[in-house]
N, C-alpha and C positions, 0 to 999 in steps of 0.2 A: 532953495533946496527942494528936492523931490521926495515925495512920500508915496508908498502904496497904501491904499485903503482897501482892506479885504472885508467884504460885506457878507456877514453870516446871518441866516435867519432860518426859522422853521417853516418850510413850505406849506405845512398844514395850516399854519396861521395866516400866512401872507396870501395864499391862494384859496382860502376857504369861502370866498364869495360874500363875506360879511361886509356891512357898510364900512366898518373900520378898515378892513383889509383893502377894499376897493378905493377908499379915500387915500390910503398910503400909496397904492400903486398909481393913482392919478397924479400924485405929487412928483413922481420920478422924472417925467419929462421936463416940467418947469424947473426942477432942481438942477438937472443937467444943463439946461439953457442958462440958468443964473450963474452956476459955477464956471461954465465956459466963458460967459461974458465977463466975469470978474477976473479971468486969467488963472483961476485956481485949477480948473480941470484940464488936464493934458490928454487923458485917455479914459474911456469908460467902456468896459466889456462885461455885459451880463453873461452868466453861464447857464447852460441848460441844466435841468434837474439831474440829480445823481443817477437816476435810473437810465440815463443816456450815456453814462460814463463807463469807461473801461480802465481798470488799473493795470499798469504794465510794470513788471519787475524783471530784472536781469540777475540771474544767479548762475555762476559757473558757466557762463557763455550761453545759457539757455534762456529763452523768453517765456515768461509766465504771464498769463492774463486772467483777470477776474472781472465779472460784471460789477458795475457800480464802484463806489469809493471804497478804499481800504480802511474803513473805520465804521463804527456804529455810533451814531449820534442823532439827536433830533434836529439840531441846527446844522445847516450845510453851507459851504462856501457858495454863495449865489452870484458873486461878481467881484470885479476889482476895478479900482480907479487908480490912475496915476495923477497925483496933484502936485502943484507947486505951492509952497508956503515959505514964509520968511524963516520959521522955526517950528519946533514941535508944538508949541502952544497954539500957533495959528493952524497947524495941521489938525490938531484935535478939535478946534472950533469948526473947521470945514467938515470933518468927519461927523460931528454932532449934528450938522445940518442935513445929512443924508437921511431921507425918510426911514429907511430900514433900521436905523439906529434906535428907533422907538419900539420896534417889535423884535429885534434881534440885537446884533452888535456889529461894530465896525472896528477892526483891528488896524492900527496905524503903525507902519514900519518905515524907517528911512530907507531910501534906495541905496544900495551898496555903491560906494565910490571905490572902484578898483585901483585908483591912484593912491589910495591910503593903505596902510598895513591891514592885513586880514584880521578879522575878529579873533580874540583869544577866549577860549572856553575855560 
């Protein structure tokens, strides 16, 4: 089964140049290699910082844009991974091994299977 791992963190903590932050960033490459070798990692895509983002909205046929994300928060979505895991428990174990989980958090969601009925709210 496939799961998205959405990696959130506070850039002020991850990129502050401290020994702890640098150690965390140094772990990213080896973690990606390990998860790829184990067959868990299908795709890894880091995101640029929010200051590089543009939020786009369509309202009544008109396009509206705003610089940055459309929310105010300390933690930002910093990247996403697509992983393969037997079940949610294994997906959580994989997410826990992502270095950023120690300074931020990783949200795990199953990939939507469009052959199944749509979610009911």
